[in-house]
KENU-171004 format. One record per residue: x, y negated, z of N, C-alpha, C in turn; residue in one letter. Coordinates in nm, 3 decimals. Layout:
// KENU-171004
SEGU     n_xx     n_yy     n_zz    ca_xx    ca_yy    ca_zz     c_xx     c_yy     c_zz  r
SEGU        X        Y        Z        X        Y        Z        X        Y        Z  A
...
// end
This chain:
// KENU-171004
SEGU     n_xx     n_yy     n_zz    ca_xx    ca_yy    ca_zz     c_xx     c_yy     c_zz  r
SEGU    8.184   -5.256   16.927    8.106   -5.328   16.888    8.104   -5.466   16.962  M
SEGU    8.101   -5.580   16.907    8.117   -5.720   16.973    7.954   -5.743   16.988  S
SEGU    7.930   -5.823   17.117    7.799   -5.867   17.150    7.796   -6.022   17.098  L
SEGU    7.897   -6.058   17.042    7.896   -6.215   16.985    7.930   -6.199   16.851  L
SEGU    7.831   -6.297   16.758    7.837   -6.273   16.635    7.832   -6.426   16.595  K
SEGU    7.915   -6.489   16.520    7.948   -6.609   16.463    7.871   -6.579   16.316  T
SEGU    7.785   -6.688   16.281    7.720   -6.686   16.143    7.793   -6.772   16.062  L
SEGU    7.838   -6.727   15.931    7.918   -6.800   15.851    7.796   -6.845   15.741  D
SEGU    7.823   -6.983   15.760    7.712   -7.079   15.687    7.735   -7.098   15.553  T
SEGU    7.858   -7.079   15.503    7.904   -7.063   15.361    7.992   -6.941   15.304  D
SEGU    7.897   -6.816   15.320    7.975   -6.701   15.297    8.042   -6.710   15.148  P
SEGU    8.146   -6.598   15.166    8.205   -6.609   15.037    8.170   -6.469   14.948  S
SEGU    8.098   -6.370   15.046    8.058   -6.237   14.967    7.921   -6.260   14.877  S
SEGU    7.896   -6.165   14.788    7.785   -6.210   14.691    7.665   -6.162   14.783  P
SEGU    7.570   -6.276   14.724    7.427   -6.269   14.811    7.341   -6.163   14.747  P
SEGU    7.250   -6.116   14.800    7.142   -6.050   14.746    7.040   -6.168   14.670  R
SEGU    7.005   -6.136   14.562    6.931   -6.224   14.485    6.797   -6.165   14.454  Q
SEGU    6.710   -6.264   14.473    6.576   -6.238   14.430    6.490   -6.337   14.376  S
SEGU    6.386   -6.297   14.332    6.272   -6.425   14.272    6.138   -6.407   14.383  K
SEGU    6.049   -6.500   14.360    5.921   -6.506   14.426    5.850   -6.378   14.347  A
SEGU    5.763   -6.303   14.442    5.678   -6.202   14.400    5.598   -6.271   14.330  S
SEGU    5.509   -6.229   14.206    5.403   -6.265   14.130    5.269   -6.322   14.206  P
SEGU    5.246   -6.251   14.279    5.140   -6.265   14.391    5.153   -6.383   14.505  E
SEGU    5.269   -6.412   14.532    5.314   -6.534   14.608    5.348   -6.650   14.538  R
SEGU    5.374   -6.648   14.422    5.437   -6.768   14.337    5.317   -6.867   14.319  L
SEGU    5.346   -7.001   14.338    5.222   -7.078   14.322    5.301   -7.186   14.213  I
SEGU    5.402   -7.228   14.218    5.464   -7.327   14.114    5.610   -7.321   14.097  A
SEGU    5.671   -7.333   13.979    5.814   -7.324   13.956    5.874   -7.205   13.922  G
SEGU    5.984   -7.186   13.940    6.037   -7.056   13.915    6.167   -7.046   14.022  D
SEGU    6.118   -7.054   14.146    6.224   -7.049   14.265    6.319   -6.919   14.260  P
SEGU    6.447   -6.911   14.294    6.537   -6.829   14.306    6.585   -6.800   14.439  A
SEGU    6.592   -6.696   14.503    6.666   -6.662   14.621    6.760   -6.580   14.660  F
SEGU    6.863   -6.658   14.741    6.980   -6.560   14.777    6.990   -6.573   14.930  K
SEGU    7.022   -6.444   14.940    7.015   -6.401   15.096    7.162   -6.337   15.140  T
SEGU    7.225   -6.394   15.250    7.343   -6.337   15.291    7.308   -6.287   15.442  W
SEGU    7.268   -6.159   15.428    7.240   -6.081   15.584    7.386   -6.066   15.627  A
SEGU    7.371   -6.098   15.777    7.505   -6.118   15.836    7.500   -5.993   15.991  Q
SEGU    7.395   -5.986   16.012    7.365   -5.869   16.113    7.234   -5.818   16.129  D
SEGU    7.217   -5.714   16.198    7.102   -5.665   16.243    7.113   -5.604   16.374  A
SEGU    7.013   -5.582   16.464    7.020   -5.518   16.572    6.878   -5.476   16.632  A
SEGU    6.888   -5.415   16.742    6.755   -5.380   16.792    6.681   -5.279   16.725  K
SEGU    6.745   -5.158   16.670    6.683   -5.078   16.585    6.649   -5.121   16.449  D
SEGU    6.719   -5.240   16.414    6.689   -5.294   16.281    6.576   -5.389   16.282  D
SEGU    6.517   -5.410   16.395    6.415   -5.529   16.406    6.434   -5.666   16.394  L
SEGU    6.577   -5.692   16.436    6.636   -5.837   16.455    6.728   -5.853   16.348  V
SEGU    6.716   -5.928   16.267    6.801   -5.960   16.154    6.829   -6.136   16.143  H
SEGU    6.982   -6.152   16.109    7.042   -6.270   16.117    7.111   -6.306   15.979  T
SEGU    7.132   -6.413   15.927    7.198   -6.446   15.817    7.162   -6.597   15.759  G
SEGU    7.200   -6.602   15.630    7.191   -6.716   15.545    7.092   -6.699   15.442  V
SEGU    7.011   -6.795   15.400    6.896   -6.773   15.309    6.894   -6.907   15.225  W
SEGU    6.893   -6.902   15.095    6.888   -7.019   15.021    6.795   -6.997   14.907  E
SEGU    6.709   -7.109   14.870    6.600   -7.109   14.762    6.633   -7.254   14.680  A
SEGU    6.577   -7.224   14.552    6.581   -7.340   14.473    6.434   -7.388   14.464  T
SEGU    6.390   -7.499   14.407    6.271   -7.567   14.414    6.162   -7.493   14.350  P
SEGU    6.062   -7.491   14.417    5.943   -7.429   14.367    5.831   -7.433   14.510  G
SEGU    5.727   -7.329   14.473    5.614   -7.318   14.579    5.564   -7.179   14.596  E
SEGU    5.568   -7.134   14.701    5.536   -6.994   14.727    5.434   -6.987   14.874  T
SEGU    5.352   -6.874   14.858    5.284   -6.826   14.975    5.362   -6.771   15.087  R
SEGU    5.375   -6.828   15.187    5.446   -6.783   15.310    5.349   -6.676   15.405  S
SEGU    5.377   -6.571   15.402    5.302   -6.491   15.496    5.390   -6.403   15.599  I
SEGU    5.383   -6.440   15.708    5.474   -6.387   15.832    5.441   -6.231   15.882  K
SEGU    5.309   -6.199   15.849    5.265   -6.068   15.904    5.301   -6.080   16.072  G
SEGU    5.359   -5.945   16.102    5.417   -5.928   16.236    5.545   -6.001   16.258  E
SEGU    5.591   -6.067   16.166    5.743   -6.104   16.203    5.741   -6.265   16.249  T
SEGU    5.827   -6.282   16.348    5.853   -6.413   16.412    5.993   -6.432   16.357  F
SEGU    6.004   -6.571   16.298    6.125   -6.632   16.216    6.160   -6.753   16.266  E
SEGU    6.279   -6.779   16.319    6.330   -6.921   16.360    6.428   -6.953   16.255  F
SEGU    6.411   -7.059   16.194    6.502   -7.130   16.085    6.559   -7.237   16.127  C
SEGU    6.704   -7.270   16.091    6.767   -7.425   16.118    6.831   -7.457   15.964  H
SEGU    6.785   -7.557   15.926    6.803   -7.603   15.795    6.941   -7.665   15.785  I
SEGU    7.031   -7.615   15.690    7.161   -7.634   15.668    7.181   -7.747   15.577  L
SEGU    7.089   -7.734   15.480    7.081   -7.846   15.375    6.971   -7.835   15.282  S
SEGU    6.923   -7.929   15.206    6.809   -7.960   15.136    6.691   -8.005   15.215  G
SEGU    6.565   -7.995   15.134    6.444   -8.045   15.189    6.354   -7.937   15.172  V
SEGU    6.262   -7.908   15.264    6.128   -7.827   15.220    6.007   -7.889   15.300  I
SEGU    5.907   -7.857   15.267    5.763   -7.905   15.302    5.699   -7.754   15.328  E
SEGU    5.641   -7.730   15.461    5.565   -7.637   15.469    5.396   -7.667   15.525  I
SEGU    5.342   -7.616   15.462    5.184   -7.664   15.486    5.116   -7.522   15.545  T
SEGU    5.091   -7.541   15.671    5.002   -7.415   15.720    4.868   -7.432   15.653  P
SEGU    4.815   -7.283   15.665    4.683   -7.289   15.608    4.589   -7.376   15.697  D
SEGU    4.523   -7.457   15.661    4.438   -7.533   15.741    4.488   -7.663   15.812  G
SEGU    4.631   -7.701   15.795    4.701   -7.780   15.869    4.761   -7.886   15.762  G
SEGU    4.834   -7.967   15.817    4.904   -8.088   15.754    5.042   -8.045   15.690  E
SEGU    5.097   -8.096   15.608    5.215   -8.072   15.553    5.330   -8.124   15.660  P
SEGU    5.432   -8.038   15.690    5.557   -8.078   15.753    5.683   -8.070   15.662  V
SEGU    5.763   -8.193   15.685    5.891   -8.185   15.591    6.009   -8.147   15.694  T
SEGU    6.068   -8.083   15.648    6.214   -8.033   15.718    6.345   -8.056   15.630  Y
SEGU    6.456   -8.120   15.715    6.545   -8.128   15.639    6.675   -8.077   15.722  G
SEGU    6.805   -8.103   15.656    6.926   -8.075   15.725    6.918   -8.122   15.870  A
SEGU    6.961   -8.015   15.960    6.969   -8.054   16.113    6.823   -7.986   16.167  G
SEGU    6.715   -7.982   16.084    6.589   -7.961   16.155    6.595   -7.804   16.186  D
SEGU    6.522   -7.765   16.275    6.480   -7.620   16.319    6.338   -7.620   16.346  S
SEGU    6.269   -7.502   16.326    6.143   -7.451   16.338    6.112   -7.295   16.372  F
SEGU    6.015   -7.268   16.387    5.969   -7.141   16.420    5.849   -7.119   16.346  V
SEGU    5.827   -6.973   16.266    5.713   -6.939   16.223    5.693   -6.814   16.298  M
SEGU    5.557   -6.821   16.363    5.520   -6.709   16.451    5.454   -6.602   16.374  K
SEGU    5.431   -6.504   16.451    5.381   -6.400   16.341    5.225   -6.424   16.332  P
SEGU    5.183   -6.386   16.215    5.041   -6.469   16.182    5.031   -6.559   16.099  G
SEGU    5.144   -6.616   16.058    5.158   -6.747   16.016    5.121   -6.716   15.855  F
SEGU    5.057   -6.817   15.797    5.040   -6.809   15.667    5.023   -6.964   15.595  T
SEGU    5.090   -6.997   15.498    5.090   -7.142   15.433    5.153   -7.139   15.309  G
SEGU    5.189   -7.246   15.277    5.270   -7.287   15.159    5.413   -7.327   15.193  V
SEGU    5.515   -7.276   15.126    5.650   -7.327   15.153    5.682   -7.381   15.007  W
SEGU    5.696   -7.504   15.026    5.740   -7.586   14.913    5.891   -7.647   14.918  K
SEGU    5.990   -7.565   14.831    6.124   -7.618   14.828    6.131   -7.748   14.742  T
SEGU    6.172   -7.847   14.812    6.172   -7.974   14.737    6.329   -7.989   14.664  I
SEGU    6.409   -7.981   14.754    6.548   -7.984   14.737    6.605   -7.859   14.757  E
SEGU    6.687   -7.791   14.666    6.767   -7.647   14.720    6.790   -7.633   14.862  T
SEGU    6.731   -7.541   14.924    6.740   -7.530   15.061    6.869   -7.424   15.102  V
SEGU    6.912   -7.443   15.202    7.006   -7.324   15.269    6.969   -7.348   15.412  R
SEGU    6.932   -7.227   15.464    6.901   -7.233   15.632    6.980   -7.106   15.675  K
SEGU    6.984   -7.119   15.817    7.020   -6.995   15.894    6.867   -6.931   15.934  I
SEGU    6.868   -6.811   15.933    6.724   -6.742   15.977    6.762   -6.641   16.104  Y
SEGU    6.694   -6.603   16.173    6.660   -6.492   16.264    6.530   -6.436   16.258  V
SEGU    6.510   -6.330   16.224    6.368   -6.276   16.230    6.378   -6.157   16.327  T
SEGU    6.251   -6.133   16.382    6.198   -6.021   16.490    6.100   -5.974   16.423  V
SEGU    6.095   -5.851   16.421    5.951   -5.755   16.366    5.984   -5.687   16.276  G
// end
């Protein structure tokens, strides 16, 4: 097993496709694609590529830490009680455990993610 993993930002394998759960959907009909590429530490750490079409959902991290690097598209994240922050291609951010807010995909977004938790 190699301890070096290169992430494929344009995977040719079929993604896992999903939709927003009704209790988290705020607006639109966003569709999600996930290309999971690696898992480690007893399946607590996950990496891959994720894509979403426009819409708004509640983001609830619970006990999960998530690092995101935007490859393409535009999103706006509004933490509960906070101001909206816009991210686009080349931007990176972290949502820490306990984060809650609104994730608004303005233009179809593709990101690299690393989750721990």
